[in-house]
MMTF fields as JSON, N, C-alpha, C and O atoms, coordinates in Angstrom:
{
  "mmtfVersion": "1.0.0",
  "mmtfProducer": "UNKNOWN",
  "numBonds": 447,
  "numAtoms": 448,
  "numGroups": 112,
  "numChains": 1,
  "numModels": 1,
  "chainsPerModel": [1],
  "groupsPerChain": [112],
  "chainIdList": ["A"],
  "bondAtomList": [4, 2, 8, 6, 12, 10, 16, 14, 20, 18, 24, 22, 28, 26, 32, 30, 36, 34, 40, 38, 44, 42, 48, 46, 52, 50, 56, 54, 60, 58, 64, 62, 68, 66, 72, 70, 76, 74, 80, 78, 84, 82, 88, 86, 92, 90, 96, 94, 100, 98, 104, 102, 108, 106, 112, 110, 116, 114, 120, 118, 124, 122, 128, 126, 132, 130, 136, 134, 140, 138, 144, 142, 148, 146, 152, 150, 156, 154, 160, 158, 164, 162, 168, 166, 172, 170, 176, 174, 180, 178, 184, 182, 188, 186, 192, 190, 196, 194, 200, 198, 204, 202, 208, 206, 212, 210, 216, 214, 220, 218, 224, 222, 228, 226, 232, 230, 236, 234, 240, 238, 244, 242, 248, 246, 252, 250, 256, 254, 260, 258, 264, 262, 268, 266, 272, 270, 276, 274, 280, 278, 284, 282, 288, 286, 292, 290, 296, 294, 300, 298, 304, 302, 308, 306, 312, 310, 316, 314, 320, 318, 324, 322, 328, 326, 332, 330, 336, 334, 340, 338, 344, 342, 348, 346, 352, 350, 356, 354, 360, 358, 364, 362, 368, 366, 372, 370, 376, 374, 380, 378, 384, 382, 388, 386, 392, 390, 396, 394, 400, 398, 404, 402, 408, 406, 412, 410, 416, 414, 420, 418, 424, 422, 428, 426, 432, 430, 436, 434, 440, 438, 444, 442],
  "bondOrderList": [1, 1, 1, 1, 1, 1, 1, 1, 1, 1, 1, 1, 1, 1, 1, 1, 1, 1, 1, 1, 1, 1, 1, 1, 1, 1, 1, 1, 1, 1, 1, 1, 1, 1, 1, 1, 1, 1, 1, 1, 1, 1, 1, 1, 1, 1, 1, 1, 1, 1, 1, 1, 1, 1, 1, 1, 1, 1, 1, 1, 1, 1, 1, 1, 1, 1, 1, 1, 1, 1, 1, 1, 1, 1, 1, 1, 1, 1, 1, 1, 1, 1, 1, 1, 1, 1, 1, 1, 1, 1, 1, 1, 1, 1, 1, 1, 1, 1, 1, 1, 1, 1, 1, 1, 1, 1, 1, 1, 1, 1, 1],
  "groupList": [{"groupName": "MET", "atomNameList": ["N", "CA", "C", "O"], "elementList": ["N", "C", "C", "O"], "formalChargeList": [0, 0, 0, 0], "bondAtomList": [1, 0, 2, 1, 3, 2], "bondOrderList": [1, 1, 2], "singleLetterCode": "M", "chemCompType": "L-PEPTIDE LINKING"}, {"groupName": "THR", "atomNameList": ["N", "CA", "C", "O"], "elementList": ["N", "C", "C", "O"], "formalChargeList": [0, 0, 0, 0], "bondAtomList": [1, 0, 2, 1, 3, 2], "bondOrderList": [1, 1, 2], "singleLetterCode": "T", "chemCompType": "L-PEPTIDE LINKING"}, {"groupName": "LYS", "atomNameList": ["N", "CA", "C", "O"], "elementList": ["N", "C", "C", "O"], "formalChargeList": [0, 0, 0, 0], "bondAtomList": [1, 0, 2, 1, 3, 2], "bondOrderList": [1, 1, 2], "singleLetterCode": "K", "chemCompType": "L-PEPTIDE LINKING"}, {"groupName": "LEU", "atomNameList": ["N", "CA", "C", "O"], "elementList": ["N", "C", "C", "O"], "formalChargeList": [0, 0, 0, 0], "bondAtomList": [1, 0, 2, 1, 3, 2], "bondOrderList": [1, 1, 2], "singleLetterCode": "L", "chemCompType": "L-PEPTIDE LINKING"}, {"groupName": "SER", "atomNameList": ["N", "CA", "C", "O"], "elementList": ["N", "C", "C", "O"], "formalChargeList": [0, 0, 0, 0], "bondAtomList": [1, 0, 2, 1, 3, 2], "bondOrderList": [1, 1, 2], "singleLetterCode": "S", "chemCompType": "L-PEPTIDE LINKING"}, {"groupName": "ILE", "atomNameList": ["N", "CA", "C", "O"], "elementList": ["N", "C", "C", "O"], "formalChargeList": [0, 0, 0, 0], "bondAtomList": [1, 0, 2, 1, 3, 2], "bondOrderList": [1, 1, 2], "singleLetterCode": "I", "chemCompType": "L-PEPTIDE LINKING"}, {"groupName": "VAL", "atomNameList": ["N", "CA", "C", "O"], "elementList": ["N", "C", "C", "O"], "formalChargeList": [0, 0, 0, 0], "bondAtomList": [1, 0, 2, 1, 3, 2], "bondOrderList": [1, 1, 2], "singleLetterCode": "V", "chemCompType": "L-PEPTIDE LINKING"}, {"groupName": "ASP", "atomNameList": ["N", "CA", "C", "O"], "elementList": ["N", "C", "C", "O"], "formalChargeList": [0, 0, 0, 0], "bondAtomList": [1, 0, 2, 1, 3, 2], "bondOrderList": [1, 1, 2], "singleLetterCode": "D", "chemCompType": "L-PEPTIDE LINKING"}, {"groupName": "HIS", "atomNameList": ["N", "CA", "C", "O"], "elementList": ["N", "C", "C", "O"], "formalChargeList": [0, 0, 0, 0], "bondAtomList": [1, 0, 2, 1, 3, 2], "bondOrderList": [1, 1, 2], "singleLetterCode": "H", "chemCompType": "L-PEPTIDE LINKING"}, {"groupName": "ARG", "atomNameList": ["N", "CA", "C", "O"], "elementList": ["N", "C", "C", "O"], "formalChargeList": [0, 0, 0, 0], "bondAtomList": [1, 0, 2, 1, 3, 2], "bondOrderList": [1, 1, 2], "singleLetterCode": "R", "chemCompType": "L-PEPTIDE LINKING"}, {"groupName": "ALA", "atomNameList": ["N", "CA", "C", "O"], "elementList": ["N", "C", "C", "O"], "formalChargeList": [0, 0, 0, 0], "bondAtomList": [1, 0, 2, 1, 3, 2], "bondOrderList": [1, 1, 2], "singleLetterCode": "A", "chemCompType": "L-PEPTIDE LINKING"}, {"groupName": "CYS", "atomNameList": ["N", "CA", "C", "O"], "elementList": ["N", "C", "C", "O"], "formalChargeList": [0, 0, 0, 0], "bondAtomList": [1, 0, 2, 1, 3, 2], "bondOrderList": [1, 1, 2], "singleLetterCode": "C", "chemCompType": "L-PEPTIDE LINKING"}, {"groupName": "GLY", "atomNameList": ["N", "CA", "C", "O"], "elementList": ["N", "C", "C", "O"], "formalChargeList": [0, 0, 0, 0], "bondAtomList": [1, 0, 2, 1, 3, 2], "bondOrderList": [1, 1, 2], "singleLetterCode": "G", "chemCompType": "PEPTIDE LINKING"}, {"groupName": "GLU", "atomNameList": ["N", "CA", "C", "O"], "elementList": ["N", "C", "C", "O"], "formalChargeList": [0, 0, 0, 0], "bondAtomList": [1, 0, 2, 1, 3, 2], "bondOrderList": [1, 1, 2], "singleLetterCode": "E", "chemCompType": "L-PEPTIDE LINKING"}, {"groupName": "PHE", "atomNameList": ["N", "CA", "C", "O"], "elementList": ["N", "C", "C", "O"], "formalChargeList": [0, 0, 0, 0], "bondAtomList": [1, 0, 2, 1, 3, 2], "bondOrderList": [1, 1, 2], "singleLetterCode": "F", "chemCompType": "L-PEPTIDE LINKING"}, {"groupName": "GLN", "atomNameList": ["N", "CA", "C", "O"], "elementList": ["N", "C", "C", "O"], "formalChargeList": [0, 0, 0, 0], "bondAtomList": [1, 0, 2, 1, 3, 2], "bondOrderList": [1, 1, 2], "singleLetterCode": "Q", "chemCompType": "L-PEPTIDE LINKING"}, {"groupName": "TRP", "atomNameList": ["N", "CA", "C", "O"], "elementList": ["N", "C", "C", "O"], "formalChargeList": [0, 0, 0, 0], "bondAtomList": [1, 0, 2, 1, 3, 2], "bondOrderList": [1, 1, 2], "singleLetterCode": "W", "chemCompType": "L-PEPTIDE LINKING"}, {"groupName": "TYR", "atomNameList": ["N", "CA", "C", "O"], "elementList": ["N", "C", "C", "O"], "formalChargeList": [0, 0, 0, 0], "bondAtomList": [1, 0, 2, 1, 3, 2], "bondOrderList": [1, 1, 2], "singleLetterCode": "Y", "chemCompType": "L-PEPTIDE LINKING"}],
  "groupTypeList": [0, 1, 2, 3, 4, 5, 1, 6, 1, 7, 8, 9, 10, 11, 4, 6, 5, 1, 3, 1, 12, 13, 3, 7, 9, 14, 4, 6, 12, 9, 3, 9, 9, 6, 5, 7, 9, 0, 5, 12, 15, 12, 9, 10, 9, 5, 6, 10, 7, 6, 10, 7, 3, 1, 14, 11, 7, 4, 10, 12, 6, 16, 10, 3, 3, 13, 12, 8, 8, 9, 10, 10, 0, 10, 12, 12, 16, 3, 9, 3, 10, 17, 10, 8, 12, 1, 3, 2, 9, 5, 3, 15, 6, 4, 9, 4, 10, 12, 5, 11, 3, 10, 7, 5, 7, 3, 0, 6, 6, 0, 7, 9],
  "groupIdList": [1, 2, 3, 4, 5, 6, 7, 8, 9, 10, 11, 12, 13, 14, 15, 16, 17, 18, 19, 20, 21, 22, 23, 24, 25, 26, 27, 28, 29, 30, 31, 32, 33, 34, 35, 36, 37, 38, 39, 40, 41, 42, 43, 44, 45, 46, 47, 48, 49, 50, 51, 52, 53, 54, 55, 56, 57, 58, 59, 60, 61, 62, 63, 64, 65, 66, 67, 68, 69, 70, 71, 72, 73, 74, 75, 76, 77, 78, 79, 80, 81, 82, 83, 84, 85, 86, 87, 88, 89, 90, 91, 92, 93, 94, 95, 96, 97, 98, 99, 100, 101, 102, 103, 104, 105, 106, 107, 108, 109, 110, 111, 112],
  "secStructList": [7, 7, 7, 3, 3, 3, 3, 3, 3, 3, 7, 1, 1, 7, 3, 3, 3, 3, 3, 3, 3, 3, 3, 1, 6, 6, 6, 2, 2, 2, 2, 2, 2, 2, 2, 2, 2, 2, 2, 2, 6, 6, 7, 7, 3, 3, 3, 3, 3, 3, 3, 3, 3, 3, 3, 3, 7, 2, 2, 2, 2, 2, 2, 2, 2, 2, 2, 2, 2, 2, 2, 2, 2, 6, 6, 7, 3, 3, 3, 3, 3, 1, 7, 7, 2, 2, 2, 2, 2, 2, 2, 2, 2, 6, 6, 7, 2, 2, 2, 2, 6, 7, 1, 5, 7, 2, 2, 2, 2, 2, 2, 7],
  "xCoordList": [0.845, 0.0, 0.884, 1.858, 0.539, 1.272, 0.988, -0.151, 2.034, 1.864, 2.002, 3.066, 0.926, 0.921, 0.13, -1.014, 0.752, 0.072, -0.212, 0.666, -1.445, -1.848, -2.384, -3.34, -1.755, -2.18, -2.481, -1.694, -3.621, -3.994, -3.955, -4.523, -3.275, -3.184, -3.613, -3.064, -4.585, -5.061, -4.301, -4.059, -3.932, -3.271, -4.067, -4.955, -3.751, -4.481, -4.435, -5.457, -3.268, -3.092, -3.341, -3.617, -3.244, -3.378, -3.566, -3.515, -3.785, -3.826, -2.628, -2.242, -2.042, -0.874, -1.256, -1.787, -0.975, -1.132, 0.267, 1.13, 0.495, 1.792, 1.678, 0.849, 2.524, 2.519, 3.746, 4.872, 3.521, 4.601, 4.459, 3.407, 5.514, 5.48, 5.492, 6.242, 4.664, 4.681, 3.401, 2.292, 3.583, 2.463, 2.558, 3.425, 1.664, 1.701, 0.284, -0.691, 0.185, -1.128, -2.099, -3.313, -1.581, -2.445, -2.926, -3.949, -2.198, -2.544, -3.043, -3.49, -2.976, -3.367, -4.838, -5.211, -5.665, -7.093, -7.348, -8.216, -6.598, -6.743, -6.362, -7.058, -5.257, -4.842, -5.883, -6.221, -6.386, -7.412, -8.639, -9.183, -9.074, -10.252, -10.003, -10.887, -8.814, -8.474, -8.484, -9.055, -7.855, -7.812, -9.219, -9.579, -10.005, -11.387, -12.203, -12.952, -12.058, -12.779, -12.366, -13.211, -11.063, -10.566, -11.112, -11.583, -11.049, -11.552, -13.054, -13.552, -13.774, -15.212, -15.562, -16.647, -14.643, -14.844, -14.309, -14.268, -13.9, -13.416, -11.962, -11.506, -11.232, -9.8, -8.99, -8.494, -8.865, -8.218, -6.773, -6.123, -6.262, -4.839, -4.15, -4.262, -3.433, -2.921, -1.416, -0.921, -0.712, 0.703, 0.819, 0.318, 1.475, 1.766, 3.209, 4.14, 3.39, 4.72, 5.146, 4.624, 6.093, 6.518, 7.898, 8.539, 8.355, 9.683, 9.84, 10.922, 8.78, 8.859, 8.252, 7.938, 8.09, 7.627, 8.819, 9.833, 8.704, 9.826, 9.767, 10.767, 8.59, 8.428, 7.259, 6.248, 7.398, 6.298, 6.421, 7.399, 5.426, 5.469, 4.697, 4.267, 4.525, 3.87, 2.426, 1.925, 1.755, 0.381, 0.365, -0.543, 1.366, 1.47, 1.735, 1.123, 2.656, 2.942, 1.686, 1.352, 0.987, -0.236, -1.288, -1.976, -1.415, -2.399, -2.059, -2.96, -0.78, -0.374, -0.683, -1.161, -0.409, -0.705, -2.214, -2.673, -2.976, -4.439, -4.931, -5.805, -4.365, -4.737, -4.47, -5.277, -3.33, -3.003, -4.071, -4.557, -4.431, -5.422, -6.801, -7.492, -7.208, -8.508, -8.511, -9.498, -7.414, -7.323, -7.356, -8.009, -6.663, -6.65, -8.042, -8.428, -8.788, -10.163, -11.044, -12.044, -10.68, -11.441, -10.849, -11.243, -9.904, -9.316, -8.131, -7.71, -7.593, -6.47, -5.265, -5.02, -4.51, -3.309, -2.923, -3.365, -2.094, -1.451, 0.034, 0.465, 0.811, 2.254, 2.958, 2.464, 4.115, 4.904, 5.962, 6.582, 6.158, 7.244, 8.19, 7.764, 9.464, 10.518, 10.545, 10.824, 10.252, 10.378, 11.84, 12.743, 12.065, 13.433, 13.491, 12.459, 14.688, 14.898, 14.232, 14.227, 13.665, 13.059, 11.891, 11.735, 11.074, 9.935, 10.429, 9.883, 11.433, 11.975, 12.509, 12.283, 13.213, 13.784, 12.682, 12.786, 11.643, 10.536, 9.89, 9.586, 9.68, 9.073, 9.975, 9.488, 11.281, 12.212, 12.252, 12.169, 12.378, 12.489, 11.21, 11.264, 10.066, 8.785, 8.351, 7.304, 9.173, 8.881, 7.591, 6.917, 7.261, 6.075, 6.392, 5.483, 7.672, 8.048, 7.456, 7.055, 7.393, 6.807, 5.329, 4.81, 4.645, 3.216, 2.976, 2.116, 3.737, 3.524, 4.417, 4.285, 5.318, 6.234, 6.96, 6.868, 7.666, 8.424, 9.52, 9.943, 9.967, 11.06, 10.723, 11.598, 9.484, 9.124, 9.399, 9.472, 9.549, 9.745, 8.379, 7.614, 8.079, 6.765, 6.403, 5.254, 7.344, 7.052, 6.675, 5.814, 7.29, 6.973, 5.552, 4.802, 5.182, 3.855, 2.759, 1.711, 2.981, 1.948, 1.666, 0.578, 2.623, 2.434, 1.795, 1.417, 1.665, 1.126, -0.36, -0.98],
  "yCoordList": [-1.182, 0.0, 1.236, 1.315, 2.192, 3.448, 4.291, 4.388, 4.891, 5.747, 7.193, 7.616, 7.958, 9.386, 10.087, 9.736, 11.069, 11.903, 13.25, 13.846, 13.719, 15.011, 15.865, 15.494, 17.008, 17.945, 19.283, 19.769, 19.879, 21.185, 22.215, 22.013, 23.318, 24.426, 25.693, 26.024, 26.398, 27.634, 28.833, 28.943, 29.722, 30.973, 32.105, 31.862, 33.306, 34.459, 34.503, 34.73, 34.288, 34.463, 33.198, 33.275, 32.04, 30.793, 29.635, 29.8, 28.469, 27.239, 26.396, 26.372, 25.709, 24.877, 23.414, 23.022, 22.617, 21.17, 20.607, 20.753, 19.978, 19.355, 17.873, 17.157, 17.432, 16.035, 15.343, 15.808, 14.234, 13.474, 12.015, 11.405, 11.469, 10.066, 9.916, 10.608, 9.014, 8.646, 9.09, 8.752, 9.851, 10.273, 9.471, 9.719, 8.516, 7.637, 7.287, 7.831, 6.384, 6.042, 5.506, 5.544, 5.016, 4.496, 5.58, 5.409, 6.691, 7.73, 9.039, 9.924, 9.177, 10.456, 10.78, 11.953, 9.778, 10.036, 10.845, 11.718, 10.557, 11.322, 12.78, 13.679, 13.023, 14.405, 15.13, 16.28, 14.475, 15.1, 15.49, 16.581, 14.599, 14.897, 16.091, 16.929, 16.178, 17.317, 18.612, 19.612, 18.596, 19.797, 20.193, 21.368, 19.236, 19.529, 20.127, 21.082, 19.568, 20.078, 21.52, 22.37, 21.785, 23.133, 24.136, 25.209, 23.787, 24.683, 24.887, 26.0, 23.824, 23.921, 24.836, 25.416, 24.964, 25.85, 27.258, 28.089, 27.52, 28.85, 29.1, 30.242, 28.053, 28.188, 27.683, 26.556, 28.555, 28.149, 28.616, 28.366, 29.281, 29.643, 28.648, 28.712, 27.724, 26.544, 26.402, 26.537, 26.131, 25.769, 24.318, 23.936, 23.516, 22.128, 22.065, 22.228, 21.832, 21.695, 20.239, 19.333, 20.033, 18.678, 18.336, 17.395, 19.089, 18.865, 17.443, 16.864, 16.879, 15.549, 14.457, 13.368, 14.754, 13.744, 12.858, 13.348, 11.566, 10.658, 9.998, 9.459, 10.036, 9.428, 10.094, 10.406, 10.312, 10.845, 10.282, 10.552, 9.495, 8.94, 9.849, 10.937, 9.41, 10.249, 10.565, 11.638, 9.654, 9.928, 11.064, 11.895, 11.098, 12.174, 13.512, 14.519, 13.526, 14.764, 15.24, 16.424, 14.317, 14.67, 15.238, 16.202, 14.657, 15.142, 16.567, 17.386, 16.868, 18.224, 19.208, 20.314, 18.805, 19.677, 19.873, 20.979, 18.802, 18.921, 19.871, 20.704, 19.738, 20.629, 22.078, 22.958, 22.323, 23.685, 24.205, 25.326, 23.384, 23.81, 24.026, 24.983, 23.155, 23.329, 24.59, 25.324, 24.838, 26.051, 27.292, 28.281, 27.243, 28.383, 28.655, 29.811, 27.609, 27.783, 28.449, 29.083, 28.309, 28.922, 30.278, 30.859, 30.776, 32.076, 32.047, 33.092, 30.882, 30.757, 30.142, 30.345, 29.387, 28.716, 27.606, 27.573, 26.708, 25.709, 25.823, 25.685, 26.073, 26.229, 25.219, 24.841, 24.792, 23.835, 24.556, 25.509, 24.098, 24.599, 23.443, 22.339, 23.716, 22.773, 21.508, 20.42, 21.657, 20.508, 20.076, 20.913, 18.77, 18.245, 16.921, 16.342, 16.449, 15.124, 14.924, 15.809, 13.73, 13.343, 14.253, 14.606, 14.637, 15.519, 16.827, 17.289, 17.418, 18.677, 18.494, 19.332, 17.401, 17.139, 16.944, 17.475, 16.201, 15.989, 17.32, 17.565, 18.171, 19.477, 20.337, 21.051, 20.266, 21.035, 20.521, 21.304, 19.211, 18.618, 18.824, 19.085, 18.705, 18.856, 20.312, 20.622, 21.193, 22.633, 22.952, 23.938, 22.119, 22.336, 23.135, 23.554, 23.35, 24.101, 25.498, 26.033, 26.094, 27.429, 27.447, 28.449, 26.362, 26.286, 26.279, 27.0, 25.465, 25.306, 26.194, 26.209, 26.93, 27.799, 27.038, 27.38, 26.022, 25.215, 26.048, 27.067, 25.619, 26.238, 27.611, 28.47, 27.822, 29.085, 29.002, 27.911, 30.139, 30.198, 30.214, 31.162, 29.192, 29.044, 30.223, 30.665, 30.735, 31.862, 33.109, 33.867, 33.345, 34.503, 34.39, 35.367, 33.222, 33.026, 33.205, 33.779, 32.73, 32.816, 34.26, 34.567, 35.14, 36.544, 37.379, 38.524, 36.846, 37.626, 37.55, 38.146],
  "zCoordList": [0.0, 0.0, 0.0, 0.749, -0.84, -0.93, 0.305, 0.762, 0.832, 1.999, 1.583, 1.13, 1.734, 1.441, 2.529, 2.815, 3.121, 4.1, 3.443, 2.82, 3.59, 3.029, 4.165, 4.845, 4.356, 5.386, 4.727, 3.915, 5.075, 4.522, 5.642, 6.715, 5.371, 6.31, 5.585, 4.534, 6.135, 5.512, 6.06, 7.261, 5.155, 5.497, 4.852, 4.035, 5.213, 4.685, 3.155, 2.508, 2.587, 1.145, 0.331, -0.866, 0.969, 0.224, 1.2, 2.418, 0.624, 1.407, 1.01, -0.159, 1.969, 1.715, 1.901, 2.939, 0.876, 0.95, 1.16, 0.294, 2.279, 2.54, 2.21, 2.77, 1.295, 0.863, 1.433, 1.255, 2.114, 2.705, 2.28, 2.47, 1.709, 1.298, -0.203, -0.892, -0.722, -2.135, -2.841, -2.428, -3.909, -4.751, -6.043, -6.881, -6.189, -7.357, -7.793, -7.274, -8.739, -9.304, -8.256, -8.458, -7.156, -6.107, -5.142, -4.478, -5.06, -4.082, -4.697, -3.968, -6.024, -6.639, -6.433, -6.389, -6.31, -6.103, -4.84, -4.818, -3.801, -2.546, -2.761, -2.289, -3.475, -3.737, -4.583, -4.301, -5.605, -6.461, -5.645, -5.817, -4.759, -3.938, -3.027, -2.852, -2.447, -1.578, -2.378, -1.941, -3.547, -4.384, -4.817, -4.751, -5.252, -5.669, -4.528, -4.732, -3.329, -2.165, -1.863, -1.583, -1.922, -1.638, -2.646, -2.269, -3.92, -4.956, -4.793, -4.964, -4.464, -4.224, -3.066, -3.029, -2.121, -0.97, -1.228, -0.321, -2.468, -2.826, -2.492, -2.523, -2.173, -1.861, -3.048, -3.049, -4.075, -5.322, -5.428, -6.444, -4.419, -4.403, -3.484, -2.26, -4.117, -3.426, -3.649, -4.768, -2.572, -2.652, -2.223, -1.166, -3.037, -2.673, -2.194, -2.983, -0.91, -0.327, -0.529, 0.12, -1.433, -1.787, -1.23, -1.698, -0.242, 0.344, 0.878, 0.78, 1.438, 2.041, 1.166, 1.648, -0.117, -1.057, -1.407, -1.905, -1.15, -1.388, -2.752, -3.225, -3.398, -4.714, -5.407, -4.778, -6.709, -7.502, -8.909, -9.606, -9.331, -10.675, -11.634, -11.25, -12.864, -13.874, -13.501, -13.836, -12.82, -12.383, -11.367, -11.372, -10.503, -9.52, -10.175, -9.817, -11.143, -11.881, -12.581, -12.535, -13.23, -13.943, -12.979, -13.316, -11.804, -10.829, -10.389, -10.204, -10.221, -9.851, -10.975, -10.722, -12.218, -13.357, -13.525, -13.808, -13.35, -13.399, -12.314, -12.556, -11.117, -10.013, -10.363, -10.064, -11.0, -11.43, -12.394, -12.245, -13.381, -14.372, -13.746, -14.097, -12.828, -12.17, -11.306, -11.279, -10.608, -9.789, -10.687, -10.353, -11.81, -12.736, -13.289, -13.458, -13.569, -14.072, -13.02, -13.356, -11.767, -10.673, -10.275, -9.264, -11.072, -10.789, -9.847, -9.349, -9.598, -8.677, -9.333, -10.523, -8.56, -9.046, -8.078, -6.929, -8.57, -7.735, -8.021, -9.166, -6.989, -7.129, -6.249, -5.187, -6.708, -5.935, -5.127, -5.598, -3.926, -3.088, -2.8, -2.461, -2.939, -2.565, -3.418, -2.916, -4.719, -5.622, -5.663, -5.662, -5.698, -5.665, -6.394, -6.735, -6.631, -7.204, -8.545, -9.4, -8.712, -9.98, -10.344, -11.512, -9.377, -9.66, -10.262, -11.264, -9.677, -10.189, -11.6, -12.472, -11.817, -13.141, -14.184, -15.29, -13.855, -14.79, -15.152, -16.32, -14.173, -14.432, -15.323, -16.199, -15.098, -15.914, -17.349, -18.295, -17.509, -18.837, -19.647, -20.849, -18.984, -19.689, -19.803, -20.371, -19.255, -19.25, -18.505, -18.802, -17.547, -16.723, -15.472, -14.756, -15.202, -14.004, -14.051, -13.018, -15.226, -15.37, -15.068, -14.576, -15.352, -15.079, -13.574, -13.066, -12.878, -11.444, -10.599, -9.375, -11.218, -10.488, -9.384, -8.206, -9.785, -8.826, -8.177, -8.724, -7.032, -6.287, -5.732, -5.622, -5.388, -4.754, -3.264, -2.697, -2.643, -1.195, -0.534, -0.705, 0.202, 0.82, 1.702, 1.694, 2.452, 3.345, 2.564, 3.01, 1.416, 0.601, 0.053, 0.072, -0.429, -1.002, 0.046, -0.251, 1.244, 2.284, 2.677, 3.165, 2.472, 2.848, 1.75, 2.0, 0.554, -0.569, -0.618, -1.498]
}
C-alpha cells in the first residue's frame, strides 16, 4: 500500500497542501479529492509543499498539473514549493516548471 500523508493548512493568502510520502497512481485520487474540495470551498490559491515527497510517478505529476489547471479555471493557481529530485527534473524537462512555479519560497507566497 502506498503511503501518502496530506495535510492542509489555511493561510491568509493561500492554502498549503503538505505532501509526505509517495504520490503515485495508487494515491493520486486522494490528492485530487483534496484539491477539488478546496476549490469547491473557494480556496483556489494553493501551494503544494513537496519537500517531504519521497516518490512521484507520472500519475502524480499529472495530478499536480491537473490541479493547477482546475485552480486556474477557478481564478487561482497551484504552485509547488521545494520541488526536488526526480519531480523537479521531470518538471524542468517537460517545461512544466513554469506552469507550477516550482522552487518558490513558501514563506513569501503565504504573505502575498
